[in-house]
C-alpha positions as CSV (number, residue, x, y, z in Angstrom):
1,M,12.6,-16.4,13.2
2,T,10.1,-15.0,10.6
3,G,7.4,-17.0,12.4
4,M,7.4,-14.1,14.8
5,F,6.0,-11.9,12.0
6,N,4.1,-13.6,9.2
7,K,1.9,-10.8,7.9
8,I,3.7,-10.4,4.6
9,G,1.4,-9.4,1.7
10,I,1.4,-7.7,-1.6
11,N,-0.5,-5.2,-3.7
12,S,-1.7,-6.8,-6.9
13,T,-1.1,-3.6,-8.9
14,A,2.6,-4.5,-9.1
15,F,2.0,-7.8,-11.0
16,P,0.2,-6.7,-14.2
17,S,1.2,-9.7,-16.3
18,L,-0.6,-12.2,-14.0
19,S,-4.2,-13.0,-13.7
20,P,-5.7,-12.8,-10.2
21,E,-5.9,-16.6,-10.2
22,Q,-2.3,-17.0,-11.2
23,L,-1.2,-14.5,-8.5
24,V,-3.1,-16.3,-5.8
25,E,-1.7,-19.7,-6.8
26,A,1.9,-18.2,-6.7
27,M,1.2,-16.6,-3.3
28,V,0.2,-19.9,-1.8
29,K,3.3,-21.6,-3.1
30,L,5.6,-18.9,-1.8
31,G,4.0,-18.2,1.6
32,Y,2.4,-14.8,1.2
33,R,-0.5,-14.3,3.6
34,G,-2.4,-11.2,2.5
35,I,-3.3,-9.0,-0.5
36,E,-4.6,-5.6,-1.5
37,W,-6.5,-5.9,-4.8
38,R,-6.4,-3.4,-7.5
39,V,-10.0,-2.6,-8.4
40,A,-10.9,-1.1,-11.8
41,E,-12.7,-1.8,-15.0
42,T,-11.0,-4.4,-17.2
43,N,-12.9,-4.0,-20.5
44,E,-10.1,-2.3,-22.3
45,L,-7.3,-4.8,-21.4
46,N,-5.2,-5.5,-24.5
47,P,-3.1,-8.7,-24.5
48,N,-1.4,-7.6,-27.7
49,I,0.6,-4.8,-26.0
50,S,2.9,-4.9,-22.9
51,W,1.2,-5.4,-19.6
52,N,1.5,-2.2,-17.5
53,A,0.7,-1.5,-13.8
54,V,-1.2,1.7,-14.5
55,S,-3.0,1.2,-17.9
56,N,-3.0,-2.4,-19.0
57,N,-3.1,-4.5,-15.8
58,R,-4.4,-8.1,-15.8
59,C,-4.1,-8.4,-12.0
60,T,-7.3,-6.4,-11.5
61,V,-10.7,-7.1,-10.0
62,Q,-13.7,-5.4,-11.6
63,P,-15.7,-3.1,-9.3
64,N,-18.9,-5.1,-9.2
65,L,-20.4,-7.5,-6.7
66,K,-19.9,-10.7,-8.7
67,S,-16.2,-10.1,-9.2
68,I,-15.6,-9.2,-5.5
69,E,-17.5,-12.2,-4.4
70,Q,-15.5,-14.5,-6.7
71,I,-12.1,-13.1,-5.6
72,T,-13.2,-13.2,-1.9
73,D,-14.1,-16.9,-2.3
74,L,-10.8,-17.7,-4.1
75,C,-8.7,-16.0,-1.4
76,K,-10.7,-17.7,1.4
77,Q,-10.1,-21.1,-0.2
78,A,-6.4,-20.2,-0.4
79,N,-6.2,-19.0,3.2
80,I,-5.2,-15.5,2.0
81,E,-6.6,-12.4,3.7
82,I,-7.8,-9.5,1.6
83,F,-6.7,-6.6,3.7
84,G,-7.4,-3.9,1.2
85,L,-9.0,-2.7,-2.0
86,S,-7.3,-0.1,-4.2
87,P,-10.0,1.4,-6.4
88,Y,-8.5,4.8,-7.4
89,I,-11.5,6.8,-6.1
90,P,-11.6,10.4,-7.5
91,V,-11.9,12.9,-4.7
92,G,-15.6,14.1,-4.7
93,D,-17.1,11.0,-6.4
94,K,-19.3,10.1,-3.4
95,N,-21.4,7.5,-5.2
96,Y,-18.4,5.5,-6.4
97,A,-16.8,5.7,-3.0
98,L,-19.9,4.5,-1.3
99,K,-20.0,1.6,-3.7
100,M,-16.4,0.7,-2.9
101,L,-17.3,0.7,0.8
102,D,-20.1,-1.7,0.1
103,L,-17.8,-4.0,-1.9
104,A,-15.2,-3.9,0.8
105,H,-17.7,-5.0,3.3
106,V,-18.4,-8.1,1.1
107,A,-14.6,-8.7,0.9
108,N,-14.5,-9.4,4.7
109,H,-14.3,-5.7,5.7
110,A,-11.2,-5.0,3.7
111,R,-10.0,-1.4,4.1
112,V,-10.4,1.0,1.1
113,R,-7.4,3.0,-0.1
114,I,-8.0,6.6,-0.9
115,W,-5.8,9.4,-2.3
116,A,-5.8,13.0,-1.3
117,P,-6.3,15.7,-4.0
118,F,-3.4,16.1,-6.4
119,N,-1.4,19.3,-6.8
120,G,-1.4,21.6,-9.7
121,N,-5.1,22.1,-10.5
122,G,-5.1,25.8,-9.9
123,S,-6.6,25.7,-6.4
124,T,-4.7,26.5,-3.2
125,Y,-3.7,23.9,-0.6
126,Q,-6.3,25.2,1.8
127,E,-9.1,24.8,-0.8
128,R,-8.0,21.2,-1.6
129,Y,-7.6,20.4,2.1
130,Y,-11.2,21.4,2.9
131,Q,-12.5,19.7,-0.3
132,F,-10.9,16.5,0.9
133,R,-12.1,16.9,4.5
134,K,-15.7,17.4,3.1
135,F,-15.4,14.3,1.0
136,I,-14.2,12.1,3.9
137,D,-17.0,13.5,6.1
138,E,-19.5,12.3,3.5
139,L,-18.2,8.7,3.7
140,L,-17.8,8.2,7.4
141,M,-21.3,7.2,8.3
142,R,-21.4,4.4,5.7
143,A,-17.9,3.3,6.7
144,E,-18.9,3.1,10.4
145,E,-22.1,1.2,9.5
146,L,-20.2,-1.4,7.5
147,N,-17.1,-1.5,9.8
148,V,-14.8,-0.6,6.9
149,Q,-11.8,1.6,7.3
150,L,-10.7,4.2,4.8
151,A,-6.9,4.1,4.3
152,L,-5.2,7.3,3.2
153,E,-2.0,6.6,1.2
154,I,0.9,8.9,1.6
155,H,1.5,9.7,-2.0
156,Q,3.7,12.1,-4.0
157,R,2.1,15.1,-5.8
158,T,-0.8,15.1,-3.5
159,I,-1.6,17.3,-0.5
160,C,-0.7,14.3,1.7
161,S,2.8,13.6,0.4
162,S,4.4,13.3,3.8
163,P,3.4,11.7,7.1
164,S,2.9,15.1,8.8
165,L,0.6,16.3,6.0
166,A,-1.4,13.0,6.1
167,V,-1.8,13.3,9.8
168,R,-3.1,16.9,9.4
169,V,-6.1,15.2,7.8
170,A,-6.3,11.9,9.7
171,E,-6.1,13.5,13.2
172,H,-9.6,14.8,12.9
173,Y,-11.1,11.3,12.5
174,P,-11.3,8.0,14.6
175,H,-8.4,5.7,13.6
176,N,-10.8,2.8,13.0
177,L,-12.5,4.8,10.3
178,L,-9.5,6.6,8.7
179,G,-6.1,5.2,8.7
180,V,-2.8,6.1,7.0
181,I,-0.8,3.9,4.7
182,Y,3.0,4.4,5.3
183,D,4.4,4.0,1.8
184,M,8.2,3.9,2.0
185,G,8.9,4.2,-1.8
186,N,6.7,7.2,-2.3
187,L,8.6,9.0,0.4
188,A,11.8,8.7,-1.6
189,I,10.1,10.7,-4.3
190,E,8.6,13.4,-2.1
191,G,7.8,13.9,1.6
192,R,10.4,11.7,3.4
193,E,10.6,12.3,7.1
194,D,12.4,10.5,9.9
195,V,10.9,7.0,10.3
196,Q,10.4,7.2,14.1
197,L,9.1,10.7,13.9
198,S,6.6,9.6,11.2
199,L,5.4,6.6,13.3
200,D,5.0,8.8,16.4
201,L,3.0,11.3,14.4
202,I,0.8,8.7,12.7
203,G,0.2,6.7,15.9
204,K,-2.9,4.6,16.0
205,H,-3.9,5.7,12.5
206,L,-1.1,3.5,11.0
207,T,-2.6,0.8,8.7
208,H,-0.3,-1.2,6.6
209,V,3.3,-0.4,5.5
210,Q,4.0,-0.5,1.8
211,I,7.5,-1.6,0.7
212,K,9.1,-0.4,-2.6
213,N,12.1,1.6,-3.6
214,V,13.3,4.1,-6.2
215,G,16.5,5.1,-7.8
216,Y,17.7,8.4,-9.3
217,Q,19.4,9.1,-12.6
218,P,20.8,12.4,-14.0
219,L,19.0,14.3,-16.7
220,A,20.7,16.7,-19.1
221,E,23.2,19.2,-17.7
222,N,21.7,21.6,-15.2
223,E,18.3,19.8,-15.2
224,G,18.8,17.7,-12.1
225,W,17.8,14.1,-11.5
226,A,14.8,12.0,-12.3
227,W,13.4,9.1,-10.2
228,Y,12.5,5.6,-11.4
229,W,11.3,2.4,-9.8
230,E,14.3,0.4,-8.5
231,T,14.5,-3.0,-6.8
232,I,13.9,-3.1,-3.1
233,E,17.5,-3.9,-2.3
234,N,19.2,-1.5,-4.8
235,G,17.2,1.7,-4.3
236,V,18.1,4.9,-2.4
237,L,16.1,3.9,0.7
238,P,17.7,1.8,3.5
239,I,14.7,-0.6,3.6
240,P,16.2,-3.0,6.2
241,K,16.8,-0.1,8.6
242,M,13.3,1.4,8.0
243,L,11.7,-2.0,8.6
244,S,13.6,-2.5,11.8
245,T,12.3,0.8,13.1
246,V,8.7,-0.2,12.1
247,I,8.9,-3.6,13.8
248,K,10.4,-2.2,17.0
249,N,7.3,-0.1,17.4
250,N,5.2,-3.2,18.0
251,F,3.8,-3.1,14.4
252,N,1.3,-5.9,13.8
253,D,-0.4,-5.0,10.6
254,W,0.6,-5.9,7.0
255,L,3.9,-5.4,5.3
256,S,2.7,-5.0,1.8
257,I,5.2,-5.4,-1.1
258,E,4.4,-3.1,-4.0
259,D,7.6,-3.4,-6.2
260,F,7.2,-1.7,-9.5
261,S,10.7,-2.4,-10.7
262,S,11.1,-4.1,-14.1
263,Q,14.4,-6.0,-13.7
264,R,12.6,-9.2,-13.0
265,S,9.5,-10.9,-14.3
266,D,6.4,-10.7,-12.0
267,L,6.8,-14.3,-10.9
268,E,10.5,-13.8,-10.2
269,K,9.7,-10.7,-8.2
270,L,7.2,-12.6,-6.1
271,K,9.8,-15.2,-5.2
272,H,12.7,-12.9,-4.7
273,N,11.0,-10.3,-2.7
274,I,9.4,-12.5,0.0
275,E,12.8,-14.2,0.5
276,L,14.4,-10.7,0.7
277,I,12.0,-9.4,3.2
278,R,12.2,-12.5,5.3
279,S,15.9,-12.1,5.4
280,Y,15.5,-8.5,6.6
281,L,13.1,-9.6,9.3
282,D,15.3,-12.5,10.4
283,G,18.2,-10.1,11.0
284,D,16.0,-7.6,12.7
285,F,14.5,-10.1,15.1
286,Y,17.9,-11.5,15.9
287,A,19.1,-8.1,16.8
288,I,16.1,-7.4,19.0
289,E,16.5,-10.7,20.7
290,K,20.2,-10.0,21.5
291,E,19.3,-6.6,22.8
292,L,16.7,-8.1,25.2
293,V,19.1,-10.7,26.4
294,A,21.8,-8.2,27.0
295,H,19.4,-5.9,28.9
296,A,18.3,-8.9,31.1
297,K,21.8,-9.5,32.1
């Protein structure tokens, strides 16, 4: 039944031990169809220390034309769609953001992920909100010229940590120029709202859905609990139920797996997770089909 939904992809950030070439080869073998590439400088990668998603990540494409052209050609040959670039653009860095839009255009009009301003810098929410709006305004003309969509990720510790906060920004822009990434795992850390309510709010601004999960463990007495990255199936979020709601809303973009858990190797995660998500989708489509048949009777 998974043939009814085959847009299962990944974010390369979650596979720091693999080279881009190794990742693409594994994706082809396992049946992944799309990818969002981590874009950053790789000059300081150190093979003598542990690979790390944030600070020592092999699975990264350098932010220059040659590297983007090479990875675009590689993915084209493998029949894998580059649906996004994730370049960690600082809010206010207009020149770097415009460069990323140009590179995304080369990568077959991939969308460009952006983050809202982070909390805790001494400014008010209102100040950061208008700073972010001004930054987006400065990018829209180039985005429209290149037919490239900006994709705002719902992310903890930012002023867009929930669907409703993200929509407060996105609603001022055409959905083809500014979309919203619905990140399930981030919502378990901060900002979780009812799934259907979230989808209703985001509406046409919804881009891809990012799948990951977290767990919680107690700290010292009276200090509460701390979150950590957990496997998709063992975290606090009911991922199958959340996916079911997404699919029933006629979702037809990418389900992007971004599993930062460390219980399995990167290659093992790739294999396990696509089988897991396919099993969730099989069950969901079976339930939808039964519901339609029952209604027809």
